[in-house]
Legacy VTK file of the C-alpha trace (Angstrom):
# vtk DataFile Version 3.0
C-alpha trace
ASCII
DATASET POLYDATA
POINTS 126 float
-93.845 0.008 -67.159
-93.201 2.964 -64.859
-89.441 2.470 -65.237
-89.657 2.558 -69.045
-91.783 5.709 -68.942
-89.389 7.375 -66.500
-86.414 6.391 -68.641
-88.086 7.804 -71.785
-88.792 11.105 -69.992
-85.173 11.325 -68.825
-83.879 10.707 -72.352
-86.123 13.440 -73.771
-84.995 15.859 -71.043
-81.325 15.120 -71.721
-81.822 15.692 -75.438
-83.445 19.026 -74.620
-80.504 20.041 -72.427
-77.972 19.123 -75.119
-79.940 21.010 -77.773
-80.277 24.010 -75.455
-76.537 24.135 -74.807
-75.751 23.919 -78.516
-78.296 26.629 -79.295
-77.081 28.903 -76.492
-73.410 28.665 -77.482
-74.167 29.127 -81.165
-71.933 26.205 -82.100
-72.726 24.506 -85.374
-70.994 21.325 -86.241
-68.586 21.796 -89.118
-69.121 19.872 -92.337
-65.347 19.600 -92.740
-62.277 20.138 -90.589
-58.902 20.442 -92.258
-56.021 22.514 -93.513
-55.938 24.916 -96.446
-53.529 23.582 -99.063
-54.330 26.048 -101.834
-55.933 29.425 -102.496
-57.285 30.641 -105.830
-58.094 34.344 -106.053
-60.653 35.613 -108.539
-59.273 37.317 -111.613
-61.504 40.243 -112.647
-60.078 40.057 -116.189
-60.963 36.371 -116.636
-64.683 35.608 -117.048
-64.016 31.940 -116.170
-62.438 32.755 -112.773
-64.916 35.035 -111.006
-64.915 33.581 -107.471
-62.270 33.087 -104.830
-61.851 29.531 -103.610
-59.778 27.497 -101.206
-58.667 23.895 -101.426
-59.092 22.174 -98.061
-57.516 18.841 -97.141
-59.242 17.131 -94.251
-62.087 15.015 -92.999
-65.669 15.572 -94.173
-68.296 14.873 -91.493
-69.571 11.318 -91.705
-66.448 10.101 -93.478
-63.266 8.679 -92.009
-61.001 9.102 -95.031
-59.150 12.373 -95.642
-59.991 14.105 -98.891
-59.631 17.415 -100.699
-62.595 19.731 -101.302
-62.586 22.945 -103.328
-64.682 25.516 -101.440
-65.934 28.565 -103.355
-66.123 31.812 -101.400
-68.823 34.281 -102.388
-70.373 37.421 -100.848
-72.573 35.292 -98.564
-69.661 33.275 -97.137
-68.896 34.288 -93.544
-65.226 34.142 -92.540
-64.505 34.087 -88.805
-61.490 33.585 -86.548
-61.856 31.488 -83.409
-60.399 33.220 -80.351
-60.955 31.029 -77.288
-64.727 30.573 -77.043
-65.380 33.674 -79.145
-65.586 34.085 -82.883
-64.340 37.300 -84.429
-64.911 38.604 -87.933
-62.113 37.903 -90.372
-61.600 38.346 -94.100
-60.175 36.452 -97.035
-56.861 38.229 -96.357
-56.626 36.249 -93.083
-56.893 32.938 -94.930
-53.432 31.519 -95.685
-52.048 28.234 -96.954
-51.472 25.908 -93.997
-54.252 27.484 -91.908
-56.475 25.054 -89.969
-60.174 25.668 -90.673
-63.644 24.362 -89.930
-65.951 24.736 -92.936
-69.728 24.623 -93.241
-71.063 24.058 -96.764
-74.092 25.358 -98.595
-75.469 24.219 -101.898
-74.742 21.107 -103.912
-71.430 19.338 -104.502
-70.210 19.306 -108.079
-69.070 15.840 -109.024
-65.534 16.633 -110.043
-62.097 15.971 -108.694
-61.702 17.477 -106.251
-65.389 17.886 -105.351
-66.513 21.519 -105.410
-69.050 23.291 -103.232
-69.728 26.728 -101.768
-68.771 27.733 -98.248
-71.440 29.024 -95.875
-68.998 29.676 -93.030
-65.238 29.315 -92.688
-63.783 29.418 -89.179
-60.025 29.945 -88.856
-58.688 27.845 -85.989
-55.491 29.050 -84.265
LINES 1 127
126 0 1 2 3 4 5 6 7 8 9 10 11 12 13 14 15 16 17 18 19 20 21 22 23 24 25 26 27 28 29 30 31 32 33 34 35 36 37 38 39 40 41 42 43 44 45 46 47 48 49 50 51 52 53 54 55 56 57 58 59 60 61 62 63 64 65 66 67 68 69 70 71 72 73 74 75 76 77 78 79 80 81 82 83 84 85 86 87 88 89 90 91 92 93 94 95 96 97 98 99 100 101 102 103 104 105 106 107 108 109 110 111 112 113 114 115 116 117 118 119 120 121 122 123 124 125
């Protein structure tokens, strides 16, 4: 019984260490890793095209099959560039076709083809 209790305490401590490291480094796990295969810029003269978006081809977390996802970019979307262990501010101008990115989503997925959602954070990976 003492061995089981000791083992349970060690597991809880290890989970705390892992959580602490993730919290301290500020790393969030991306919802999708992939490559930008298309960019759609908002057209201020077209009421049906009011948001920028990117089409990302890659792997969504929890899935093993590659897919395409259309990610809307709004004023709340944070765009960053990874530089070693640091993340630097970037803008939509830094996002190019062929760029590798890690994307975190916010909001629901629209059931369309390709699925559509809104980006919370887009990290450009060199």
